[in-house]
C-alpha positions in Angstrom: -11.0 14.5 39.1 -8.3 12.2 40.6 -11.0 9.5 41.3 -12.3 9.7 37.8 -8.8 9.1 36.4 -8.1 6.2 38.7 -11.5 4.7 37.8 -10.7 5.1 34.0 -7.3 3.4 34.5 -8.9 0.5 36.4 -11.7 0.0 34.0 -9.3 0.2 31.0 -7.1 -2.5 32.6 -10.1 -4.8 33.2 -11.3 -4.3 29.6 -7.8 -5.2 28.3 -7.6 -8.3 30.4 -11.1 -9.3 29.2 -10.2 -8.7 25.6 -7.0 -10.8 26.0 -9.0 -13.7 27.4 -11.5 -13.5 24.6 -8.8 -13.5 22.0 -7.0 -16.4 23.7 -10.1 -18.5 23.7 -10.9 -17.7 20.1 -7.4 -18.7 19.0 -7.9 -22.2 20.4 -10.7 -22.8 17.8 -9.2 -24.5 14.7 -11.6 -22.8 12.3 -10.5 -19.4 13.6 -6.9 -20.3 13.3 -7.5 -21.5 9.7 -9.3 -18.3 8.8 -6.5 -16.2 10.3 -3.9 -18.4 8.5 -2.0 -19.2 11.7 -1.6 -22.9 10.9 0.3 -22.5 7.6 3.1 -25.0 7.5 6.7 -23.7 7.1 8.6 -24.3 3.9 10.6 -27.0 5.6 7.4 -28.8 6.6 6.1 -28.5 3.0 9.3 -29.9 1.6 9.1 -32.9 4.0 5.5 -33.5 3.1 6.3 -33.4 -0.6 9.2 -35.8 -0.2 7.0 -38.1 1.8 4.3 -38.1 -0.9 6.9 -38.8 -3.6 8.4 -41.8 -1.8 5.0 -43.3 -0.9 5.0 -46.3 -3.2 8.5 -47.3 -2.1 7.5 -47.4 1.5 4.6 -49.9 0.8 5.3 -53.6 1.7 5.3 -56.1 -1.2 1.8 -57.2 -2.2 2.8 -60.9 -2.0 4.7 -63.0 0.5 6.4 -66.1 -0.9 6.4 -68.0 2.4 4.0 -68.2 5.3 4.4 -69.1 8.9 0.8 -70.3 9.3 0.0 -74.0 9.3 2.2 -76.8 8.1 3.9 -77.4 4.7 1.7 -79.3 2.3 
């Protein structure tokens, strides 16, 4: 009886370690993380993204340059 209990404890521990390794490997897959919604950005990250999108045209350089450094003056 004692040997059976020890065998059950050891096999349960090995099973739990195996399960932990499988879960760890699965969570490294981006598609699994998306399905489990583990990569949802925080509200602060969403606010930063929104502010960045709103200021996008202001961060673009002008479409023309009045002077150039290439060649000589004509």
